[in-house]
Biopython code that builds the backbone (N, CA, C, O; Angstrom):
import numpy as np
from Bio.PDB.StructureBuilder import StructureBuilder

atoms = [
    (1, "MET", "N", (-19.351, 44.384, 255.822)),
    (1, "MET", "CA", (-19.596, 45.340, 256.732)),
    (1, "MET", "C", (-19.578, 44.733, 258.629)),
    (1, "MET", "O", (-20.320, 43.800, 258.935)),
    (2, "ASN", "N", (-18.738, 45.346, 259.628)),
    (2, "ASN", "CA", (-19.170, 44.422, 260.938)),
    (2, "ASN", "C", (-19.956, 44.784, 261.090)),
    (2, "ASN", "O", (-20.624, 45.405, 260.263)),
    (3, "THR", "N", (-20.427, 44.413, 262.962)),
    (3, "THR", "CA", (-21.237, 45.176, 263.592)),
    (3, "THR", "C", (-21.055, 46.418, 264.072)),
    (3, "THR", "O", (-21.969, 46.854, 264.772)),
    (4, "ASP", "N", (-20.025, 47.176, 263.867)),
    (4, "ASP", "CA", (-19.557, 48.352, 264.713)),
    (4, "ASP", "C", (-20.309, 49.301, 263.429)),
    (4, "ASP", "O", (-21.292, 50.041, 263.473)),
    (5, "GLU", "N", (-19.385, 48.929, 262.281)),
    (5, "GLU", "CA", (-19.847, 49.715, 260.780)),
    (5, "GLU", "C", (-21.133, 49.863, 260.786)),
    (5, "GLU", "O", (-21.473, 50.950, 260.317)),
    (6, "ARG", "N", (-22.253, 48.989, 261.242)),
    (6, "ARG", "CA", (-23.493, 48.971, 260.644)),
    (6, "ARG", "C", (-24.380, 49.542, 261.696)),
    (6, "ARG", "O", (-25.604, 49.631, 261.597)),
    (7, "GLU", "N", (-23.677, 49.914, 262.689)),
    (7, "GLU", "CA", (-23.723, 50.658, 263.861)),
    (7, "GLU", "C", (-24.164, 51.871, 263.445)),
    (7, "GLU", "O", (-25.287, 52.354, 263.590)),
    (8, "ILE", "N", (-22.690, 52.581, 262.634)),
    (8, "ILE", "CA", (-22.568, 54.167, 262.426)),
    (8, "ILE", "C", (-23.102, 54.067, 261.330)),
    (8, "ILE", "O", (-23.683, 55.141, 261.173)),
    (9, "PHE", "N", (-23.325, 53.241, 260.187)),
    (9, "PHE", "CA", (-24.730, 54.063, 259.509)),
    (9, "PHE", "C", (-26.019, 53.499, 259.460)),
    (9, "PHE", "O", (-26.891, 53.968, 258.729)),
    (10, "ASN", "N", (-26.205, 52.485, 260.217)),
    (10, "ASN", "CA", (-27.718, 52.525, 260.708)),
    (10, "ASN", "C", (-28.400, 54.375, 261.086)),
    (10, "ASN", "O", (-29.283, 55.172, 260.770)),
    (11, "TYR", "N", (-26.823, 54.133, 262.246)),
    (11, "TYR", "CA", (-27.317, 55.728, 263.323)),
    (11, "TYR", "C", (-26.911, 56.678, 261.820)),
    (11, "TYR", "O", (-27.781, 56.260, 261.055)),
    (12, "LEU", "N", (-26.256, 57.484, 261.187)),
    (12, "LEU", "CA", (-26.291, 58.299, 260.069)),
    (12, "LEU", "C", (-27.406, 58.155, 259.279)),
    (12, "LEU", "O", (-27.612, 59.178, 258.626)),
    (13, "GLN", "N", (-27.979, 57.527, 259.142)),
    (13, "GLN", "CA", (-28.904, 57.261, 258.260)),
    (13, "GLN", "C", (-29.998, 57.786, 259.054)),
    (13, "GLN", "O", (-30.610, 58.547, 258.305)),
    (14, "THR", "N", (-30.479, 57.765, 260.045)),
    (14, "THR", "CA", (-31.341, 58.364, 260.930)),
    (14, "THR", "C", (-30.951, 60.285, 260.317)),
    (14, "THR", "O", (-31.404, 61.361, 260.709)),
    (15, "TRP", "N", (-30.561, 60.150, 259.904)),
    (15, "TRP", "CA", (-30.232, 61.182, 260.307)),
    (15, "TRP", "C", (-30.130, 61.833, 258.046)),
    (15, "TRP", "O", (-29.774, 62.723, 257.273)),
    (16, "GLY", "N", (-30.485, 61.083, 258.113)),
    (16, "GLY", "CA", (-30.617, 61.688, 256.037)),
    (16, "GLY", "C", (-29.292, 62.231, 255.593)),
    (16, "GLY", "O", (-28.231, 61.635, 255.777)),
    (17, "GLY", "N", (-29.397, 63.302, 255.044)),
    (17, "GLY", "CA", (-27.690, 63.870, 254.213)),
    (17, "GLY", "C", (-27.237, 65.255, 255.276)),
    (17, "GLY", "O", (-26.884, 66.305, 254.737)),
    (18, "GLU", "N", (-27.282, 65.152, 256.681)),
    (18, "GLU", "CA", (-27.173, 65.885, 256.764)),
    (18, "GLU", "C", (-25.556, 65.367, 258.502)),
    (18, "GLU", "O", (-25.612, 64.551, 259.422)),
    (19, "PHE", "N", (-24.448, 66.389, 258.074)),
    (19, "PHE", "CA", (-23.451, 65.876, 258.566)),
    (19, "PHE", "C", (-23.420, 65.887, 260.082)),
    (19, "PHE", "O", (-24.005, 66.681, 260.818)),
    (20, "ILE", "N", (-22.668, 64.907, 260.413)),
    (20, "ILE", "CA", (-22.249, 64.250, 262.308)),
    (20, "ILE", "C", (-21.574, 64.627, 263.111)),
    (20, "ILE", "O", (-22.339, 64.129, 263.936)),
    (21, "SER", "N", (-20.859, 65.038, 263.686)),
    (21, "SER", "CA", (-19.718, 65.375, 263.910)),
    (21, "SER", "C", (-19.086, 63.408, 264.407)),
    (21, "SER", "O", (-19.660, 62.325, 264.290)),
    (22, "VAL", "N", (-17.695, 63.793, 264.948)),
    (22, "VAL", "CA", (-17.549, 61.995, 265.156)),
    (22, "VAL", "C", (-17.695, 62.038, 266.349)),
    (22, "VAL", "O", (-17.889, 60.914, 266.812)),
    (23, "LYS", "N", (-17.693, 63.157, 267.384)),
    (23, "LYS", "CA", (-18.083, 62.935, 268.789)),
    (23, "LYS", "C", (-19.566, 62.421, 269.140)),
    (23, "LYS", "O", (-20.035, 61.573, 269.900)),
    (24, "GLU", "N", (-20.089, 63.377, 268.186)),
    (24, "GLU", "CA", (-21.640, 62.863, 268.691)),
    (24, "GLU", "C", (-21.987, 61.169, 267.941)),
    (24, "GLU", "O", (-22.901, 60.478, 268.392)),
    (25, "VAL", "N", (-21.107, 60.698, 266.774)),
    (25, "VAL", "CA", (-21.150, 59.718, 266.418)),
    (25, "VAL", "C", (-20.709, 58.635, 267.348)),
    (25, "VAL", "O", (-21.331, 57.573, 267.329)),
    (26, "CYS", "N", (-19.318, 58.856, 268.463)),
    (26, "CYS", "CA", (-19.698, 58.042, 269.245)),
    (26, "CYS", "C", (-20.598, 57.960, 270.299)),
    (26, "CYS", "O", (-21.509, 57.139, 270.406)),
    (27, "ARG", "N", (-20.321, 58.793, 271.023)),
    (27, "ARG", "CA", (-22.147, 59.212, 272.000)),
    (27, "ARG", "C", (-22.708, 58.141, 271.491)),
    (27, "ARG", "O", (-22.425, 57.047, 271.978)),
    (28, "ARG", "N", (-23.440, 58.223, 270.619)),
    (28, "ARG", "CA", (-24.566, 57.908, 270.722)),
    (28, "ARG", "C", (-25.079, 56.358, 268.872)),
    (28, "ARG", "O", (-26.182, 56.274, 268.333)),
    (29, "ALA", "N", (-23.944, 55.608, 268.541)),
    (29, "ALA", "CA", (-23.942, 55.589, 267.178)),
    (29, "ALA", "C", (-24.479, 53.713, 268.400)),
    (29, "ALA", "O", (-25.381, 52.885, 268.271)),
    (30, "SER", "N", (-23.491, 53.847, 269.267)),
    (30, "SER", "CA", (-24.188, 52.251, 270.582)),
    (30, "SER", "C", (-23.901, 52.950, 271.830)),
    (30, "SER", "O", (-23.728, 54.157, 271.994)),
    (31, "THR", "N", (-23.873, 51.834, 272.837)),
    (31, "THR", "CA", (-24.127, 51.669, 273.922)),
    (31, "THR", "C", (-23.403, 53.148, 274.842)),
    (31, "THR", "O", (-22.641, 53.747, 274.084)),
    (32, "LYS", "N", (-23.468, 53.649, 275.902)),
    (32, "LYS", "CA", (-23.369, 54.087, 277.041)),
    (32, "LYS", "C", (-21.709, 53.935, 277.162)),
    (32, "LYS", "O", (-20.631, 54.461, 276.883)),
    (33, "LYS", "N", (-22.504, 52.552, 277.941)),
    (33, "LYS", "CA", (-21.097, 52.006, 278.136)),
    (33, "LYS", "C", (-19.553, 51.748, 277.206)),
    (33, "LYS", "O", (-18.395, 51.524, 277.557)),
    (34, "ARG", "N", (-20.135, 51.891, 276.062)),
    (34, "ARG", "CA", (-18.946, 51.454, 274.732)),
    (34, "ARG", "C", (-18.515, 53.175, 275.144)),
    (34, "ARG", "O", (-17.626, 53.657, 275.847)),
    (35, "TYR", "N", (-19.270, 53.578, 274.585)),
    (35, "TYR", "CA", (-19.339, 55.189, 275.301)),
    (35, "TYR", "C", (-17.903, 56.104, 276.139)),
    (35, "TYR", "O", (-17.068, 56.889, 275.690)),
    (36, "HIS", "N", (-18.107, 55.628, 277.301)),
    (36, "HIS", "CA", (-17.290, 55.599, 278.503)),
    (36, "HIS", "C", (-16.124, 54.802, 278.326)),
    (36, "HIS", "O", (-15.081, 55.392, 278.608)),
    (37, "GLU", "N", (-16.006, 53.589, 277.926)),
    (37, "GLU", "CA", (-14.713, 52.980, 277.824)),
    (37, "GLU", "C", (-14.033, 53.531, 276.377)),
    (37, "GLU", "O", (-12.854, 53.552, 276.025)),
    (38, "ASP", "N", (-14.384, 53.655, 276.180)),
    (38, "ASP", "CA", (-13.497, 54.580, 274.731)),
    (38, "ASP", "C", (-14.747, 55.547, 274.345)),
    (38, "ASP", "O", (-15.967, 55.380, 274.355)),
    (39, "PRO", "N", (-13.958, 56.554, 274.027)),
    (39, "PRO", "CA", (-14.380, 57.967, 274.082)),
    (39, "PRO", "C", (-14.292, 58.573, 272.463)),
    (39, "PRO", "O", (-15.038, 59.301, 271.808)),
    (40, "ASN", "N", (-13.225, 58.009, 272.225)),
    (40, "ASN", "CA", (-13.172, 57.490, 270.168)),
    (40, "ASN", "C", (-12.996, 56.852, 269.232)),
    (40, "ASN", "O", (-12.661, 57.108, 268.075)),
    (41, "TRP", "N", (-13.487, 55.051, 270.329)),
    (41, "TRP", "CA", (-13.888, 54.104, 269.258)),
    (41, "TRP", "C", (-14.408, 54.104, 267.536)),
    (41, "TRP", "O", (-13.918, 53.244, 266.803)),
    (42, "ALA", "N", (-15.225, 54.921, 267.068)),
    (42, "ALA", "CA", (-16.091, 55.113, 265.890)),
    (42, "ALA", "C", (-14.440, 55.489, 265.357)),
    (42, "ALA", "O", (-13.588, 54.606, 265.453)),
    (43, "GLN", "N", (-14.144, 56.609, 264.897)),
    (43, "GLN", "CA", (-13.182, 57.414, 265.127)),
    (43, "GLN", "C", (-12.410, 56.747, 263.269)),
    (43, "GLN", "O", (-12.312, 56.988, 262.066)),
    (44, "PRO", "N", (-12.206, 56.181, 263.942)),
    (44, "PRO", "CA", (-10.999, 54.650, 262.628)),
    (44, "PRO", "C", (-12.079, 53.959, 261.895)),
    (44, "PRO", "O", (-12.044, 53.615, 260.714)),
    (45, "LEU", "N", (-13.101, 53.788, 262.790)),
    (45, "LEU", "CA", (-14.148, 52.802, 261.300)),
    (45, "LEU", "C", (-14.809, 54.407, 260.552)),
    (45, "LEU", "O", (-14.711, 54.476, 259.327)),
    (46, "LEU", "N", (-15.323, 55.384, 261.146)),
    (46, "LEU", "CA", (-15.567, 56.423, 259.886)),
    (46, "LEU", "C", (-13.894, 56.934, 259.214)),
    (46, "LEU", "O", (-13.959, 57.771, 258.313)),
    (47, "GLN", "N", (-12.829, 56.580, 259.521)),
    (47, "GLN", "CA", (-11.632, 57.078, 258.205)),
    (47, "GLN", "C", (-12.284, 55.578, 257.150)),
    (47, "GLN", "O", (-13.016, 55.407, 256.175)),
    (48, "MET", "N", (-11.576, 54.868, 257.973)),
    (48, "MET", "CA", (-12.103, 53.184, 256.748)),
    (48, "MET", "C", (-12.920, 53.695, 255.751)),
    (48, "MET", "O", (-12.551, 53.804, 254.582)),
    (49, "MET", "N", (-14.921, 54.275, 256.501)),
    (49, "MET", "CA", (-15.633, 53.685, 256.080)),
    (49, "MET", "C", (-15.880, 54.683, 254.758)),
    (49, "MET", "O", (-16.482, 54.408, 253.720)),
    (50, "ALA", "N", (-15.205, 55.951, 255.143)),
    (50, "ALA", "CA", (-14.795, 57.506, 254.486)),
    (50, "ALA", "C", (-13.965, 56.460, 253.232)),
    (50, "ALA", "O", (-14.539, 56.422, 252.143)),
    (51, "GLU", "N", (-13.314, 56.050, 253.304)),
    (51, "GLU", "CA", (-11.666, 55.461, 252.279)),
    (51, "GLU", "C", (-12.647, 54.858, 251.167)),
    (51, "GLU", "O", (-12.497, 55.014, 249.955)),
    (52, "ARG", "N", (-13.479, 54.281, 251.667)),
    (52, "ARG", "CA", (-14.199, 53.051, 250.964)),
    (52, "ARG", "C", (-15.233, 53.654, 250.475)),
    (52, "ARG", "O", (-15.900, 53.107, 249.598)),
    (53, "GLY", "N", (-15.454, 54.523, 250.816)),
    (53, "GLY", "CA", (-16.661, 55.040, 249.311)),
    (53, "GLY", "C", (-18.323, 55.320, 249.970)),
    (53, "GLY", "O", (-19.205, 55.779, 249.244)),
    (54, "LEU", "N", (-18.644, 54.862, 251.864)),
    (54, "LEU", "CA", (-19.399, 54.459, 252.041)),
    (54, "LEU", "C", (-20.282, 55.991, 252.708)),
    (54, "LEU", "O", (-21.459, 56.352, 252.713)),
    (55, "LEU", "N", (-18.809, 56.656, 253.288)),
    (55, "LEU", "CA", (-19.260, 57.991, 253.175)),
    (55, "LEU", "C", (-18.707, 58.794, 253.251)),
    (55, "LEU", "O", (-17.525, 58.473, 253.130)),
    (56, "GLU", "N", (-18.849, 59.965, 253.422)),
    (56, "GLU", "CA", (-17.793, 61.285, 253.132)),
    (56, "GLU", "C", (-17.981, 62.055, 254.135)),
    (56, "GLU", "O", (-18.939, 62.067, 254.908)),
    (57, "ARG", "N", (-16.946, 62.784, 254.123)),
    (57, "ARG", "CA", (-16.651, 63.912, 255.071)),
    (57, "ARG", "C", (-16.328, 65.261, 254.521)),
    (57, "ARG", "O", (-15.606, 65.585, 253.578)),
    (58, "ASN", "N", (-17.012, 65.932, 255.312)),
    (58, "ASN", "CA", (-16.572, 67.564, 254.978)),
    (58, "ASN", "C", (-15.478, 68.603, 255.490)),
    (58, "ASN", "O", (-14.483, 67.993, 255.882)),
    (59, "LEU", "N", (-15.385, 69.672, 255.580)),
    (59, "LEU", "CA", (-14.091, 70.387, 255.769)),
    (59, "LEU", "C", (-14.426, 70.524, 257.187)),
    (59, "LEU", "O", (-13.826, 69.560, 257.662)),
    (60, "THR", "N", (-14.855, 70.959, 257.907)),
    (60, "THR", "CA", (-15.297, 70.005, 259.872)),
    (60, "THR", "C", (-14.312, 69.032, 260.066)),
    (60, "THR", "O", (-13.319, 69.236, 260.764)),
    (61, "GLY", "N", (-14.657, 67.440, 259.182)),
    (61, "GLY", "CA", (-14.686, 66.451, 259.351)),
    (61, "GLY", "C", (-16.089, 66.244, 260.627)),
    (61, "GLY", "O", (-15.880, 66.385, 261.832)),
    (62, "HIS", "N", (-16.869, 66.047, 260.297)),
    (62, "HIS", "CA", (-18.127, 65.515, 259.768)),
    (62, "HIS", "C", (-18.521, 64.751, 258.380)),
    (62, "HIS", "O", (-18.520, 64.989, 257.172)),
    (63, "TYR", "N", (-18.871, 63.647, 259.310)),
    (63, "TYR", "CA", (-19.726, 62.513, 257.932)),
    (63, "TYR", "C", (-21.163, 62.296, 258.209)),
    (63, "TYR", "O", (-21.881, 62.367, 259.206)),
    (64, "ARG", "N", (-21.351, 61.943, 256.694)),
    (64, "ARG", "CA", (-22.819, 61.856, 256.727)),
    (64, "ARG", "C", (-22.585, 60.286, 255.529)),
    (64, "ARG", "O", (-21.711, 60.254, 254.663)),
    (65, "ILE", "N", (-23.408, 59.347, 255.744)),
    (65, "ILE", "CA", (-23.934, 58.466, 254.144)),
    (65, "ILE", "C", (-23.386, 59.307, 253.060)),
    (65, "ILE", "O", (-23.132, 60.458, 253.416)),
    (66, "LYS", "N", (-23.207, 59.098, 252.162)),
    (66, "LYS", "CA", (-22.574, 59.091, 250.447)),
    (66, "LYS", "C", (-23.839, 59.690, 249.579)),
    (66, "LYS", "O", (-24.367, 58.716, 249.042)),
    (67, "PRO", "N", (-24.331, 60.535, 249.330)),
    (67, "PRO", "CA", (-25.723, 60.460, 248.802)),
    (67, "PRO", "C", (-25.767, 59.732, 247.064)),
    (67, "PRO", "O", (-25.370, 60.525, 246.210)),
    (68, "GLU", "N", (-26.053, 58.825, 246.723)),
    (68, "GLU", "CA", (-26.549, 58.173, 245.183)),
    (68, "GLU", "C", (-26.820, 59.343, 244.412)),
    (68, "GLU", "O", (-27.590, 60.299, 244.316)),
    (69, "PRO", "N", (-25.523, 58.649, 243.762)),
    (69, "PRO", "CA", (-25.263, 59.696, 242.669)),
    (69, "PRO", "C", (-26.746, 59.575, 241.949)),
    (69, "PRO", "O", (-27.533, 58.630, 241.996)),
    (70, "LYS", "N", (-26.897, 61.165, 241.093)),
    (70, "LYS", "CA", (-28.201, 60.881, 240.672)),
    (70, "LYS", "C", (-28.067, 60.248, 239.118)),
    (70, "LYS", "O", (-27.079, 59.851, 238.500)),
    (71, "LYS", "N", (-29.598, 60.335, 238.728)),
    (71, "LYS", "CA", (-29.056, 59.550, 237.245)),
    (71, "LYS", "C", (-28.858, 60.909, 236.337)),
    (71, "LYS", "O", (-29.330, 61.968, 236.751)),
    (72, "LYS", "N", (-28.379, 60.868, 235.495)),
    (72, "LYS", "CA", (-28.355, 61.683, 234.327)),
    (72, "LYS", "C", (-30.083, 61.857, 233.031)),
    (72, "LYS", "O", (-30.716, 60.905, 233.488)),
    (73, "HIS", "N", (-30.559, 62.158, 232.442)),
    (73, "HIS", "CA", (-31.037, 62.146, 232.370)),
    (73, "HIS", "C", (-31.431, 62.950, 231.040)),
    (73, "HIS", "O", (-31.981, 64.046, 231.147)),
    (74, "ASP", "N", (-31.131, 62.373, 229.731)),
    (74, "ASP", "CA", (-30.690, 63.508, 228.579)),
    (74, "ASP", "C", (-31.524, 64.152, 227.994)),
    (74, "ASP", "O", (-31.271, 65.230, 227.455)),
    (75, "GLY", "N", (-32.546, 63.654, 227.999)),
    (75, "GLY", "CA", (-34.094, 63.655, 227.309)),
    (75, "GLY", "C", (-34.798, 62.662, 227.980)),
    (75, "GLY", "O", (-34.519, 61.850, 228.862)),
    (76, "ARG", "N", (-36.364, 63.106, 226.949)),
    (76, "ARG", "CA", (-37.163, 62.280, 227.211)),
    (76, "ARG", "C", (-37.108, 60.786, 226.391)),
    (76, "ARG", "O", (-35.964, 60.353, 226.250)),
    (77, "TRP", "N", (-38.021, 60.086, 225.927)),
    (77, "TRP", "CA", (-38.034, 59.280, 224.953)),
    (77, "TRP", "C", (-39.274, 58.673, 224.891)),
    (77, "TRP", "O", (-40.255, 58.458, 225.602)),
    (78, "VAL", "N", (-38.639, 58.373, 223.173)),
    (78, "VAL", "CA", (-39.859, 58.519, 222.422)),
    (78, "VAL", "C", (-40.482, 57.344, 221.800)),
    (78, "VAL", "O", (-39.814, 57.159, 220.782)),
    (79, "SER", "N", (-41.029, 56.811, 221.836)),
    (79, "SER", "CA", (-41.765, 55.564, 220.735)),
    (79, "SER", "C", (-41.202, 55.640, 219.377)),
    (79, "SER", "O", (-41.285, 56.759, 218.871)),
    (80, "PRO", "N", (-40.588, 54.617, 218.583)),
    (80, "PRO", "CA", (-40.357, 55.053, 217.640)),
    (80, "PRO", "C", (-41.203, 55.382, 216.686)),
    (80, "PRO", "O", (-40.813, 56.036, 215.719)),
    (81, "GLU", "N", (-42.533, 54.964, 216.820)),
    (81, "GLU", "CA", (-43.831, 55.276, 216.114)),
    (81, "GLU", "C", (-44.096, 57.063, 216.268)),
    (81, "GLU", "O", (-44.237, 57.855, 215.337)),
    (82, "ILE", "N", (-44.106, 57.319, 217.532)),
    (82, "ILE", "CA", (-43.728, 58.703, 217.339)),
    (82, "ILE", "C", (-42.959, 60.049, 217.079)),
    (82, "ILE", "O", (-43.345, 61.201, 217.278)),
    (83, "LYS", "N", (-41.612, 59.528, 216.516)),
    (83, "LYS", "CA", (-40.805, 59.490, 216.428)),
    (83, "LYS", "C", (-41.148, 59.614, 214.762)),
    (83, "LYS", "O", (-40.734, 60.673, 214.290)),
    (84, "GLU", "N", (-41.713, 58.874, 213.960)),
    (84, "GLU", "CA", (-41.799, 58.738, 213.326)),
    (84, "GLU", "C", (-42.793, 59.645, 212.048)),
    (84, "GLU", "O", (-42.628, 59.838, 210.843)),
    (85, "ILE", "N", (-43.956, 60.079, 213.136)),
    (85, "ILE", "CA", (-44.754, 60.234, 213.150)),
    (85, "ILE", "C", (-44.325, 61.842, 212.960)),
    (85, "ILE", "O", (-44.885, 62.608, 212.175)),
    (86, "LEU", "N", (-42.556, 62.393, 214.367)),
    (86, "LEU", "CA", (-42.449, 63.984, 213.907)),
    (86, "LEU", "C", (-42.314, 63.853, 212.987)),
    (86, "LEU", "O", (-43.091, 64.093, 212.063)),
    (87, "ASP", "N", (-41.118, 63.361, 212.959)),
    (87, "ASP", "CA", (-39.679, 63.299, 211.515)),
    (87, "ASP", "C", (-40.801, 63.514, 210.586)),
    (87, "ASP", "O", (-40.814, 64.675, 210.179)),
    (88, "GLU", "N", (-41.629, 62.869, 210.176)),
    (88, "GLU", "CA", (-42.553, 62.971, 208.770)),
    (88, "GLU", "C", (-42.935, 64.970, 209.037)),
    (88, "GLU", "O", (-42.116, 65.711, 208.494)),
    (89, "ASN", "N", (-43.674, 65.406, 209.535)),
    (89, "ASN", "CA", (-43.842, 66.663, 209.996)),
    (89, "ASN", "C", (-42.480, 67.579, 210.312)),
    (89, "ASN", "O", (-42.812, 68.698, 210.705)),
    (90, "GLY", "N", (-41.294, 67.428, 210.254)),
    (90, "GLY", "CA", (-39.884, 67.975, 210.227)),
    (90, "GLY", "C", (-39.635, 68.032, 211.522)),
    (90, "GLY", "O", (-38.470, 68.404, 211.664)),
    (91, "VAL", "N", (-40.199, 67.832, 212.624)),
    (91, "VAL", "CA", (-39.613, 68.070, 213.902)),
    (91, "VAL", "C", (-38.608, 66.757, 214.775)),
    (91, "VAL", "O", (-38.751, 65.548, 214.959)),
    (92, "GLN", "N", (-37.369, 67.991, 215.222)),
    (92, "GLN", "CA", (-36.142, 67.079, 215.132)),
    (92, "GLN", "C", (-36.239, 66.812, 217.012)),
    (92, "GLN", "O", (-36.209, 67.681, 217.883)),
    (93, "VAL", "N", (-36.351, 65.413, 217.164)),
    (93, "VAL", "CA", (-36.147, 64.965, 217.951)),
    (93, "VAL", "C", (-35.177, 63.497, 218.498)),
    (93, "VAL", "O", (-35.312, 62.297, 218.259)),
    (94, "GLU", "N", (-34.647, 63.911, 218.938)),
    (94, "GLU", "CA", (-33.588, 62.325, 219.883)),
    (94, "GLU", "C", (-34.123, 62.065, 220.433)),
    (94, "GLU", "O", (-34.875, 62.719, 221.155)),
    (95, "SER", "N", (-33.909, 60.457, 220.298)),
    (95, "SER", "CA", (-34.433, 59.198, 221.061)),
    (95, "SER", "C", (-32.768, 58.314, 222.161)),
    (95, "SER", "O", (-31.580, 58.001, 222.237)),
    (96, "GLN", "N", (-33.808, 58.363, 222.594)),
    (96, "GLN", "CA", (-32.652, 57.210, 222.759)),
    (96, "GLN", "C", (-33.202, 56.208, 222.705)),
    (96, "GLN", "O", (-34.311, 56.084, 223.223)),
    (97, "SER", "N", (-32.198, 54.561, 221.652)),
    (97, "SER", "CA", (-32.714, 53.705, 221.598)),
    (97, "SER", "C", (-32.372, 52.491, 222.355)),
    (97, "SER", "O", (-31.285, 52.000, 222.660)),
    (98, "THR", "N", (-33.362, 52.202, 222.536)),
    (98, "THR", "CA", (-33.130, 50.155, 223.732)),
    (98, "THR", "C", (-33.179, 49.812, 222.704)),
    (98, "THR", "O", (-33.369, 50.001, 221.502)),
    (99, "GLU", "N", (-32.822, 48.897, 223.948)),
    (99, "GLU", "CA", (-32.073, 47.334, 223.352)),
    (99, "GLU", "C", (-33.089, 45.948, 222.609)),
    (99, "GLU", "O", (-32.828, 44.764, 222.392)),
    (100, "SER", "N", (-34.499, 46.926, 222.347)),
    (100, "SER", "CA", (-35.454, 45.737, 221.823)),
    (100, "SER", "C", (-35.633, 46.553, 220.293)),
    (100, "SER", "O", (-36.215, 46.046, 219.334)),
    (101, "ASP", "N", (-35.031, 47.860, 220.291)),
    (101, "ASP", "CA", (-35.456, 48.556, 218.910)),
    (101, "ASP", "C", (-34.030, 47.662, 218.593)),
    (101, "ASP", "O", (-34.048, 46.805, 217.709)),
    (102, "MET", "N", (-33.063, 47.878, 219.217)),
    (102, "MET", "CA", (-31.852, 47.329, 218.045)),
    (102, "MET", "C", (-31.846, 45.559, 218.485)),
    (102, "MET", "O", (-30.876, 44.964, 218.955)),
    (103, "ASP", "N", (-32.589, 45.232, 218.317)),
    (103, "ASP", "CA", (-32.629, 43.649, 218.210)),
    (103, "ASP", "C", (-33.667, 43.366, 217.217)),
    (103, "ASP", "O", (-33.698, 42.311, 216.584)),
    (104, "HIS", "N", (-34.587, 44.391, 217.074)),
    (104, "HIS", "CA", (-35.014, 44.453, 215.429)),
    (104, "HIS", "C", (-34.742, 45.109, 214.573)),
    (104, "HIS", "O", (-35.638, 45.376, 213.772)),
    (105, "GLY", "N", (-33.635, 45.560, 214.399)),
    (105, "GLY", "CA", (-32.684, 45.973, 213.097)),
    (105, "GLY", "C", (-33.112, 47.541, 213.084)),
    (105, "GLY", "O", (-32.547, 48.297, 212.293)),
    (106, "GLU", "N", (-34.301, 48.112, 214.131)),
    (106, "GLU", "CA", (-34.460, 49.920, 214.080)),
    (106, "GLU", "C", (-33.317, 50.504, 214.178)),
    (106, "GLU", "O", (-32.375, 50.103, 214.862)),
    (107, "GLN", "N", (-33.344, 51.494, 213.490)),
    (107, "GLN", "CA", (-32.363, 52.787, 214.094)),
    (107, "GLN", "C", (-33.406, 54.104, 213.700)),
    (107, "GLN", "O", (-34.083, 54.335, 212.698)),
    (108, "LEU", "N", (-33.189, 54.868, 215.023)),
    (108, "LEU", "CA", (-33.826, 55.627, 215.082)),
    (108, "LEU", "C", (-33.410, 57.228, 214.924)),
    (108, "LEU", "O", (-34.273, 58.101, 215.013)),
]
sb = StructureBuilder()
sb.init_structure("model")
sb.init_model(0)
sb.init_chain("A")
sb.init_seg("    ")
for serial, (resi, resn, name, xyz) in enumerate(atoms, 1):
    if name == "N":
        sb.init_residue(resn, " ", resi, " ")
    sb.init_atom(name, np.array(xyz, "f"), 0.0, 1.0, " ", f" {name:<3s}", serial, name[0])
structure = sb.get_structure()
């Protein structure tokens, strides 16, 4: 990221997940002098950042920082000892295997 892109990114971070118009980014992400010299200085940078996946754009042309994808959690983790006790009592539990379990040759 170059300096201009970093200015835009830092400005959009202050808004959290809210979409901000291009005009507002151009006015406030940098200095007043920059805006008066070129009122649309950020527009091509915003488009490039969106193409690279740093930003996302809504249907009205407003931009925001692309939120981190939420990790999908398919169930609770159950220790092998607890799973064994539950299996003995007839309770079905789907647990996720870990690398350490695979190293010891244990199957869940």
